[in-house]
C-alpha positions in Angstrom: 109.5 124.7 79.8 105.8 124.7 79.1 104.0 121.4 79.2 102.6 122.0 75.8 105.9 122.2 74.5 107.2 119.2 76.5 104.4 117.3 75.0 105.0 118.3 71.4 108.6 117.2 71.7 107.6 113.8 73.2 104.9 113.3 70.5 107.3 114.2 67.8 110.2 111.8 69.1 107.5 109.0 69.7 105.9 109.4 66.4 109.0 109.4 64.4 110.3 106.4 66.2 107.1 104.5 65.7 107.4 105.4 62.0 111.1 104.1 61.9 110.0 101.0 63.7 106.9 100.1 61.4 109.1 100.6 58.3 111.8 98.5 59.6 109.1 95.6 60.1 107.7 96.0 56.7 110.9 96.0 54.8 112.1 93.0 56.9 108.7 91.3 55.8 109.4 92.2 52.3 112.7 90.7 52.2 111.5 87.7 53.8 108.7 87.1 51.6 111.1 87.5 48.7 113.7 85.2 49.8 111.2 82.5 50.4 109.7 83.4 46.9 113.3 83.1 45.1 113.8 79.9 46.9 110.7 78.5 45.6 110.9 79.9 42.1 114.6 80.8 41.3 114.0 81.6 37.6 111.7 84.5 38.8 114.2 86.0 40.9 114.5 89.3 38.9 110.7 90.0 39.0 110.7 89.1 42.6 113.7 91.5 43.3 112.1 94.5 41.2 108.8 93.9 43.1 110.4 93.9 46.7 112.5 97.1 45.6 109.5 98.9 44.6 107.5 97.8 48.0 110.4 99.2 50.0 110.7 102.2 48.3 107.0 102.9 49.0 107.3 101.9 52.6 110.4 104.3 52.8 108.4 107.2 51.4 105.7 106.7 53.9 107.9 106.5 56.6 109.8 109.5 55.7 106.6 111.6 55.2 105.4 110.3 58.8 108.8 111.4 60.4 108.9 114.7 58.5 105.2 115.4 59.7 106.2 114.7 63.1 108.9 117.3 63.2 107.0 119.8 61.5 103.9 119.5 64.1 106.9 119.9 66.7 107.3 123.2 65.9 103.8 124.4 66.0 
């Protein structure tokens, strides 16, 4: 196997893994902040939940884009 092909596979795997880890950390931080905010102001829980879901969706979108980009670059 050519070294360039091996390096492309390794880079794609590492990039996809780092994107997934980053998304997990980001969503964990959002969940922690939303839980704390709900504990401080229970009457605003609906607004907090909505904002947390929107932010989680944006993070997942960026992570998905990064993973797809890694796998597309793997084939080049």
